[in-house]
C-alpha positions as CSV (number, residue, x, y, z in Angstrom):
1,M,97.0,161.8,-29.7
2,S,100.2,163.3,-28.8
3,T,102.1,165.6,-31.2
4,S,105.1,163.0,-31.8
5,A,102.2,160.4,-32.4
6,Q,100.2,162.9,-35.0
7,S,103.6,163.5,-36.8
8,R,104.3,159.8,-36.8
9,T,101.0,159.3,-38.7
10,V,101.5,162.0,-41.4
11,R,104.9,160.8,-42.3
12,T,103.3,157.3,-42.7
13,A,100.4,158.6,-44.7
14,T,102.6,160.2,-47.4
15,R,104.2,156.7,-48.4
16,P,101.8,155.0,-49.9
17,G,102.4,155.8,-53.5
18,R,106.3,154.4,-53.0
19,S,104.9,151.1,-51.5
20,L,102.7,150.6,-54.5
21,A,105.4,151.7,-56.9
22,I,108.0,149.0,-55.3
23,L,105.0,146.1,-55.6
24,A,104.6,147.4,-59.5
25,L,108.1,147.3,-60.0
26,V,108.3,143.7,-58.4
27,L,105.5,142.2,-60.7
28,V,107.3,143.9,-63.7
29,A,110.6,142.1,-62.7
30,L,108.9,138.7,-62.1
31,S,106.9,139.0,-65.4
32,A,110.4,139.7,-67.1
33,A,111.9,136.6,-65.6
34,V,109.0,134.3,-66.4
35,F,109.3,135.8,-70.2
36,I,113.2,135.0,-69.9
37,Q,113.0,131.4,-68.5
38,G,110.1,130.6,-71.1
39,A,108.1,129.6,-68.5
40,T,104.7,129.4,-70.0
41,S,102.8,127.2,-68.3
42,V,102.4,125.9,-64.7
43,K,103.9,122.2,-64.2
44,L,101.4,119.8,-63.2
45,G,101.8,116.9,-60.8
46,L,101.4,113.0,-61.5
47,D,97.8,113.1,-60.5
48,L,97.0,116.1,-62.9
49,R,98.9,115.5,-65.8
50,G,99.6,111.8,-65.7
51,G,102.9,110.1,-65.6
52,T,104.8,107.1,-65.2
53,S,104.3,104.5,-61.7
54,V,106.4,101.3,-62.0
55,T,106.7,98.7,-59.2
56,L,110.4,97.2,-58.1
57,Q,110.2,93.8,-56.5
58,P,113.2,93.0,-54.4
59,R,115.4,89.6,-54.8
60,I,118.7,88.6,-53.5
61,A,121.4,88.8,-55.9
62,A,123.3,85.6,-56.7
63,G,126.0,84.7,-54.3
64,S,125.0,87.4,-51.9
65,T,124.3,86.7,-48.3
66,G,121.9,89.7,-48.0
67,K,118.5,88.9,-47.1
68,V,115.0,91.1,-48.1
69,T,114.8,93.0,-44.6
70,S,112.4,96.1,-43.7
71,A,115.7,98.1,-42.9
72,A,117.3,97.1,-46.6
73,I,113.9,98.2,-48.2
74,D,114.1,101.4,-46.0
75,Q,117.6,102.1,-47.2
76,A,116.6,101.6,-50.6
77,V,113.5,103.9,-50.6
78,A,115.9,106.7,-49.3
79,I,118.5,106.0,-51.8
80,I,116.0,105.7,-54.6
81,R,114.3,109.0,-53.2
82,Q,117.9,111.2,-53.2
83,R,118.6,110.0,-56.9
84,V,115.1,111.2,-58.1
85,N,115.5,114.4,-56.1
86,S,118.9,115.2,-57.5
87,L,117.6,114.9,-61.3
88,G,115.3,117.7,-60.2
89,V,112.0,115.8,-60.7
90,A,109.5,117.2,-58.3
91,E,106.3,115.8,-56.5
92,S,107.5,112.4,-57.4
93,E,106.6,109.5,-54.9
94,V,108.8,107.1,-53.5
95,T,107.3,104.5,-51.1
96,A,107.3,100.8,-49.5
97,Q,104.4,99.0,-49.7
98,G,103.7,95.4,-48.3
99,S,105.1,93.7,-45.4
100,G,108.1,91.0,-45.2
101,V,109.8,89.6,-48.0
102,N,106.4,90.5,-49.8
103,R,107.4,94.1,-49.7
104,Q,107.8,96.3,-52.9
105,I,109.0,99.8,-53.9
106,I,106.3,102.1,-55.8
107,I,107.9,104.9,-57.7
108,S,105.5,107.4,-59.3
109,V,107.0,110.3,-61.6
110,P,105.0,112.7,-63.2
111,G,105.4,114.1,-66.9
112,A,107.2,112.5,-70.0
113,A,110.5,112.1,-68.3
114,G,108.9,109.4,-66.4
115,R,110.3,106.3,-68.2
116,R,113.9,107.7,-68.1
117,V,113.9,108.4,-64.4
118,V,112.4,104.9,-63.3
119,E,115.0,103.2,-65.4
120,L,117.6,105.2,-63.9
121,V,116.6,104.9,-60.1
122,G,116.0,100.9,-60.3
123,Q,120.1,100.7,-61.2
124,T,121.6,98.7,-58.4
125,A,124.5,100.9,-59.0
126,E,127.2,98.1,-57.8
127,L,130.7,99.4,-59.1
128,R,133.5,97.3,-59.1
129,F,137.3,97.6,-60.1
130,R,138.2,94.3,-61.3
131,Q,141.8,93.6,-63.4
132,V,141.3,92.3,-66.9
133,L,142.4,88.9,-67.2
134,V,141.4,88.2,-70.7
135,S,139.5,90.1,-73.4
136,G,138.4,89.5,-77.0
137,A,135.7,89.9,-79.6
138,P,131.8,89.6,-78.2
139,G,131.3,86.6,-80.3
140,A,134.8,85.0,-79.3
141,T,134.2,80.9,-78.4
142,A,137.7,80.3,-77.0
143,T,140.2,82.3,-74.8
144,P,143.8,83.0,-75.5
145,S,144.7,80.6,-72.5
146,T,143.2,77.7,-74.5
147,A,145.9,77.7,-77.1
148,T,148.7,78.1,-74.7
149,A,150.4,76.0,-71.9
150,T,150.3,79.0,-69.3
151,P,146.8,80.4,-69.0
152,P,146.7,83.7,-67.0
153,T,146.7,83.2,-63.1
154,G,143.4,82.8,-61.9
155,V,141.7,81.6,-65.5
156,S,139.8,78.3,-64.4
157,A,138.4,75.9,-66.8
158,E,134.9,76.7,-65.5
159,L,135.6,80.4,-66.5
160,N,136.7,79.6,-69.8
161,T,133.5,77.6,-70.5
162,K,131.8,80.5,-69.7
163,Y,133.6,82.9,-71.5
164,A,133.3,80.7,-74.6
165,T,129.6,80.3,-74.3
166,L,128.6,83.9,-73.5
167,D,127.6,85.8,-76.4
168,C,127.8,89.7,-76.1
169,T,126.2,90.5,-79.4
170,K,122.7,89.3,-78.0
171,A,120.8,92.4,-76.3
172,S,119.8,90.4,-73.7
173,N,123.3,89.8,-72.1
174,L,123.8,93.5,-72.2
175,Q,121.1,94.1,-69.4
176,G,122.8,95.2,-66.3
177,T,122.0,92.8,-63.4
178,G,123.8,93.8,-60.5
179,T,124.3,89.9,-59.6
180,D,128.3,89.7,-59.7
181,N,130.2,88.4,-56.6
182,A,132.8,90.9,-55.7
183,K,134.7,88.1,-54.1
184,E,134.8,86.0,-57.5
185,A,136.3,86.4,-60.9
186,I,133.5,86.7,-63.5
187,V,132.7,86.9,-67.2
188,A,131.2,90.2,-68.3
189,C,130.0,91.9,-71.7
190,D,131.2,95.5,-72.5
191,R,128.0,97.7,-72.0
192,T,128.2,98.4,-75.6
193,G,128.7,94.8,-76.8
194,S,131.8,95.8,-78.4
195,G,133.7,92.9,-76.4
196,K,133.8,90.5,-73.5
197,Y,136.2,89.9,-70.5
198,I,137.1,87.6,-67.9
199,L,137.8,89.9,-64.7
200,A,139.6,89.1,-61.7
201,P,137.7,89.4,-58.2
202,A,137.0,93.3,-57.1
203,E,139.6,94.9,-55.6
204,V,138.1,98.5,-55.1
205,L,134.3,98.8,-54.7
206,G,131.7,101.6,-55.1
207,L,131.8,101.8,-50.9
208,D,135.5,103.2,-51.6
209,I,134.2,106.4,-53.3
210,S,133.2,109.5,-51.7
211,K,132.5,111.8,-54.5
212,A,131.1,111.4,-58.2
213,S,130.4,114.2,-60.6
214,A,130.4,114.7,-64.4
215,A,133.0,116.7,-66.1
216,I,133.6,117.2,-70.0
217,N,137.3,117.1,-71.5
218,Q,138.2,120.7,-71.2
219,A,140.9,120.3,-73.8
220,T,138.6,119.3,-76.7
221,G,135.3,120.5,-75.2
222,A,133.7,117.4,-76.0
223,G,133.6,113.8,-74.3
224,W,132.0,113.6,-71.1
225,Y,133.0,111.4,-68.3
226,V,132.5,110.8,-64.6
227,L,135.0,111.9,-62.2
228,L,135.6,109.7,-59.0
229,N,137.3,110.6,-55.8
230,F,138.1,108.0,-53.2
231,N,138.0,107.8,-49.8
232,N,141.3,107.0,-47.9
233,N,140.5,103.3,-48.0
234,G,139.8,103.5,-51.5
235,T,142.7,105.7,-52.4
236,K,145.2,103.0,-50.7
237,K,143.5,100.0,-52.6
238,F,143.3,101.6,-55.9
239,G,147.1,102.7,-55.5
240,D,147.9,99.3,-54.9
241,L,145.8,97.8,-57.7
242,T,147.3,100.3,-60.5
243,T,150.9,99.8,-59.0
244,R,150.5,96.0,-59.6
245,V,149.5,96.0,-63.0
246,T,151.8,98.6,-64.7
247,T,154.5,95.8,-65.1
248,L,152.2,93.1,-66.6
249,A,151.5,92.4,-70.1
250,P,148.3,93.4,-72.2
251,P,145.3,92.8,-71.3
252,Q,146.4,92.2,-67.6
253,N,147.4,95.7,-67.5
254,E,143.9,96.8,-67.8
255,V,141.7,97.7,-65.0
256,A,138.0,97.2,-65.9
257,I,135.3,99.4,-64.2
258,V,132.2,97.3,-63.7
259,L,128.6,98.5,-63.2
260,D,125.9,96.2,-62.5
261,G,128.0,93.3,-63.9
262,L,128.5,95.1,-67.3
263,V,132.1,96.8,-68.2
264,V,131.8,100.3,-68.7
265,S,135.3,100.9,-69.7
266,A,138.6,98.9,-69.3
267,P,141.4,101.7,-69.7
268,R,145.2,100.5,-69.8
269,I,147.1,101.4,-66.7
270,N,150.4,102.9,-67.6
271,E,151.5,104.5,-64.4
272,A,150.3,104.0,-60.7
273,I,147.6,106.4,-59.7
274,T,147.7,107.3,-55.9
275,A,146.0,110.6,-56.0
276,G,143.0,109.2,-54.6
277,S,140.8,110.1,-58.1
278,A,139.8,108.2,-61.3
279,E,137.7,108.7,-64.4
280,I,135.2,106.8,-66.0
281,T,135.0,107.2,-69.8
282,G,133.1,105.4,-72.5
283,S,131.5,107.9,-74.8
284,F,129.0,109.3,-72.5
285,T,126.7,112.1,-73.3
286,Q,126.1,115.1,-70.8
287,L,123.0,113.2,-69.8
288,E,124.3,110.0,-69.5
289,A,127.5,111.0,-67.5
290,T,125.1,113.3,-64.9
291,D,122.8,110.3,-64.2
292,L,125.8,107.9,-63.7
293,A,127.4,110.2,-61.2
294,N,124.0,111.1,-59.6
295,V,123.5,107.2,-58.8
296,L,127.0,106.5,-57.8
297,K,127.1,109.4,-55.5
298,Y,124.2,108.1,-53.2
299,G,125.6,104.6,-53.1
300,A,124.5,101.2,-54.2
301,L,121.1,100.0,-53.5
302,P,121.4,97.2,-50.7
303,L,119.3,94.9,-52.8
304,A,118.8,93.8,-56.7
305,F,115.3,94.7,-58.0
306,D,113.2,93.0,-60.7
307,R,111.1,95.8,-62.6
308,G,107.3,94.9,-62.2
309,E,104.4,96.4,-63.4
310,V,104.8,99.7,-65.5
311,V,101.4,101.8,-65.4
312,Q,100.9,105.0,-67.4
313,V,99.0,107.2,-65.4
314,S,96.3,108.8,-67.8
315,P,96.3,112.3,-68.0
316,T,92.5,112.5,-68.7
317,L,91.5,111.8,-64.9
318,G,94.0,114.6,-64.0
319,A,92.2,116.8,-66.4
320,D,89.0,116.3,-64.4
321,Q,90.7,116.5,-61.1
322,L,92.1,120.0,-62.2
323,R,88.7,121.1,-63.3
324,G,87.4,120.1,-60.1
325,G,90.0,121.9,-58.0
326,L,90.0,125.1,-59.8
327,L,86.1,125.4,-59.5
328,A,86.3,124.8,-56.1
329,G,88.8,127.5,-55.8
330,F,86.9,130.0,-57.9
331,I,83.5,129.4,-55.8
332,G,85.6,129.7,-52.8
333,L,87.1,133.1,-54.2
334,F,83.7,134.4,-55.3
335,L,82.3,133.7,-52.0
336,V,84.9,135.6,-50.2
337,L,84.4,138.5,-52.6
338,L,80.7,138.5,-52.3
339,Y,80.9,138.5,-48.8
340,S,83.3,141.5,-48.6
341,L,81.2,143.5,-50.8
342,L,77.9,142.8,-49.0
343,Y,79.6,143.2,-45.7
344,Y,82.2,146.3,-46.2
345,R,80.4,147.5,-49.4
346,G,82.8,150.1,-50.7
347,L,85.8,148.9,-48.4
348,G,85.1,145.4,-50.2
349,A,86.8,146.9,-53.2
350,V,90.2,146.6,-51.2
351,S,89.7,142.8,-50.7
352,V,89.0,142.6,-54.3
353,G,92.1,144.4,-55.4
354,S,94.0,142.5,-52.7
355,L,93.2,139.0,-53.9
356,L,94.0,139.8,-57.7
357,V,97.4,140.9,-57.0
358,A,97.9,138.0,-54.6
359,G,96.7,135.5,-57.3
360,V,98.9,137.0,-60.1
361,L,101.9,136.8,-57.5
362,V,101.0,132.9,-56.9
363,Y,100.9,132.5,-60.6
364,L,104.1,134.1,-61.3
365,M,105.8,132.4,-58.6
366,F,104.3,128.6,-59.6
367,L,105.6,129.4,-63.2
368,L,109.1,130.6,-62.1
369,L,109.5,128.0,-59.3
370,G,108.7,125.5,-61.8
371,A,111.7,126.6,-64.3
372,W,113.8,127.0,-61.2
373,I,113.4,123.9,-58.8
374,G,111.0,121.6,-61.0
375,F,108.1,122.6,-58.6
376,T,105.0,120.9,-59.9
377,L,101.3,121.6,-58.8
378,T,99.2,118.8,-57.4
379,L,95.8,118.4,-56.7
380,A,97.1,118.6,-53.2
381,G,98.9,122.1,-54.0
382,I,95.5,123.5,-55.3
383,A,93.6,122.5,-51.7
384,G,96.5,124.3,-49.6
385,A,95.9,127.3,-52.3
386,I,92.2,127.3,-51.5
387,V,92.9,127.1,-47.6
388,A,95.1,130.2,-48.2
389,I,92.1,132.4,-49.4
390,G,90.7,132.0,-46.3
391,I,94.2,133.1,-44.4
392,T,94.1,135.8,-46.4
393,A,90.5,136.9,-45.9
394,D,91.3,136.8,-42.4
395,S,94.2,139.3,-42.9
396,F,91.7,141.6,-44.6
397,I,88.9,141.4,-41.7
398,V,91.4,141.8,-38.7
399,Y,92.6,145.2,-40.5
400,F,88.9,146.4,-41.5
401,E,87.4,145.7,-38.1
402,R,90.4,147.6,-36.4
403,I,89.7,150.4,-38.6
404,R,86.0,150.4,-38.0
405,D,86.6,150.3,-34.2
406,E,88.8,153.3,-34.3
407,V,86.3,155.5,-35.9
408,R,83.7,154.3,-33.7
409,D,85.8,155.6,-31.0
410,G,85.6,159.1,-32.6
411,R,88.8,159.3,-34.9
412,S,88.7,160.5,-38.2
413,L,89.0,157.9,-41.0
414,R,92.7,159.0,-41.7
415,S,93.5,158.9,-38.2
416,A,91.8,155.6,-37.8
417,V,93.8,153.9,-40.7
418,E,97.0,154.4,-39.4
419,T,96.1,153.9,-35.8
420,G,94.3,150.6,-36.8
421,W,97.2,149.6,-38.7
422,H,99.7,149.7,-35.9
423,R,97.3,147.6,-33.8
424,A,96.4,144.9,-36.1
425,R,99.5,144.2,-38.1
426,R,101.0,142.2,-35.0
427,T,97.8,140.2,-35.1
428,I,98.1,139.6,-38.6
429,I,102.1,138.9,-38.4
430,V,101.2,136.4,-35.4
431,A,98.4,134.5,-37.1
432,D,100.2,134.0,-40.8
433,F,103.4,132.8,-38.9
434,V,101.4,130.2,-37.2
435,S,100.3,129.0,-40.6
436,I,103.8,129.1,-42.1
437,I,105.2,127.3,-39.1
438,A,102.4,124.7,-39.5
439,A,103.3,124.4,-43.0
440,A,106.9,124.3,-42.6
441,L,106.5,121.2,-40.1
442,L,104.2,119.5,-42.3
443,Y,106.6,119.8,-45.5
444,I,109.8,118.3,-43.2
445,F,107.9,115.7,-41.6
446,A,105.5,114.6,-44.4
447,V,105.9,113.2,-47.9
448,G,104.2,112.8,-51.3
449,G,101.1,114.9,-51.6
450,V,101.1,116.5,-48.1
451,R,104.3,118.1,-49.0
452,G,102.7,119.7,-52.0
453,F,99.9,121.1,-50.0
454,A,102.2,122.3,-47.2
455,F,104.6,124.0,-49.8
456,T,101.4,126.1,-51.6
457,L,100.1,126.6,-48.2
458,G,103.4,128.2,-46.9
459,L,104.2,130.1,-50.2
460,T,100.8,131.7,-50.4
461,T,100.7,132.6,-46.8
462,V,104.2,134.4,-47.3
463,I,102.5,136.3,-50.2
464,D,99.5,137.3,-48.1
465,L,102.1,139.0,-45.9
466,I,103.5,140.7,-48.7
467,V,100.2,141.8,-50.1
468,V,99.2,143.2,-46.7
469,F,101.8,145.3,-46.1
470,S,102.6,146.5,-49.9
471,F,99.4,146.8,-51.4
472,T,96.4,146.5,-48.8
473,K,97.7,149.1,-46.3
474,P,98.9,151.4,-48.9
475,L,95.7,151.4,-50.9
476,V,93.3,152.0,-47.6
477,T,95.7,155.2,-46.7
478,I,94.7,156.5,-50.2
479,L,91.0,155.9,-50.3
480,A,90.7,157.3,-46.5
481,R,91.8,160.6,-48.2
482,V,88.7,160.1,-51.1
483,H,86.0,162.1,-49.9
484,F,83.3,159.0,-50.8
485,Y,84.9,157.2,-47.7
486,S,86.0,160.2,-45.3
487,S,82.6,161.5,-45.4
488,G,80.7,158.3,-44.3
489,H,78.8,157.7,-47.7
490,P,76.3,154.9,-47.2
491,L,78.0,152.6,-49.7
492,S,81.3,153.3,-48.1
493,G,81.3,151.0,-45.5
494,F,82.0,153.7,-42.8
495,S,79.0,155.2,-42.7
496,P,77.1,155.5,-39.0
497,Q,74.7,152.8,-39.7
498,S,77.5,150.4,-41.1
499,L,79.3,151.0,-38.1
500,G,76.4,150.4,-35.9
501,V,76.8,153.9,-34.2
502,I,73.2,155.1,-35.4
503,T,70.3,152.8,-35.5
504,S,66.8,153.4,-36.7
505,T,64.1,154.2,-34.2
506,P,60.4,153.8,-34.5
507,K,58.3,156.9,-35.5
508,E,55.6,158.4,-32.9
509,A,52.2,157.6,-33.5
């Protein structure tokens, strides 16, 4: 070995303590983050802790010319999936089943929040801005136009009849349907049941919105609302609408904001609004305002849906699956450790320590990712972690065998540890990056449980690289200085017989 190579080896050999100290600080920092976040347990997916599954059956809205097509179903699936993801619900599944007009959308959401999410994502979210023609009490049986000779423009006898018969005190009339025809005048209830309206045809639609966000009244610190920003077409149409109604008498100077056939609010327009934005108010809580903004920002569903069967997935089956998955993982881990100790003997202790450190890192990351991004562990995710045990074992084997080859070539153990590392690390990096690339592709192109498998596989493979570089290599460097290993003790894994350098010969007769 050249002098420069020797000096490079010595310098590298004096740094294992620094690597181990940095790893210890990382573990302490992650543990502190877990404590601060209050992440006391790993979040489990639908298959392990139960949840809610609902079937949505598409239907054609009254007065609509739309059809239940595969393209419309696929678009609805994409929009619903975006709504679910925006709420931070991980490991949920949104899929279409069946064919033709019998196609359905199945939504499966883990945990106790399932019902709220299912109710939210099933909204059609058809947003309309309509001029108010008539308003009154929720149980009124006549319109003001019936008592005058000059009823408001657009109020027909048919609308008067519908207005008189609609009872907005009944809960059944306060369910959003999304069946209102944008091109026709309608009769609608306030979403709280506090009033009812005759409304003119819609002049501004949800398609005219470019952005929606939840905000709080900064002046009072209370009162949540939804802030809307219109696109260029919407800005012009909303400006024309508000300009026209400002000169009218009440209630014709009000513009109703209608969501799925119910009036969310009907503010009085005192001046033209041409800035391209509007607010939806209505005594929202933060959760309600956020949910409404989420469903509006991704657009309305192309179809209306009837909610079909709602199934509560029992956590009992999930508990059995969790026990089975963990048992399989522990058996696999035990066999890897047993093999390492039997084959590598004293060197196998490094495998034990490395797998323990990797296990702690994986567990801490599961806790933190559950708190930060809503990561949930599924049975497929457990399978990914089990596969990663083999990947981690491969890294040890590549390095250990490289060291043993160097010792067979006559190098001292300390020299073999450094030389073997320089030659083995490239193989380890390439092998792990192949697994990471495969996991990334699976995550991008797959859906449902396969994504959970891919995410866990990728995460644990990255952790394997961290452990090999910051724990396994430094620990082997330290052990190479210990006489038990450097002297080639029979139990060290570096004895001549273990390396295959010396074989026993038969005794002469």
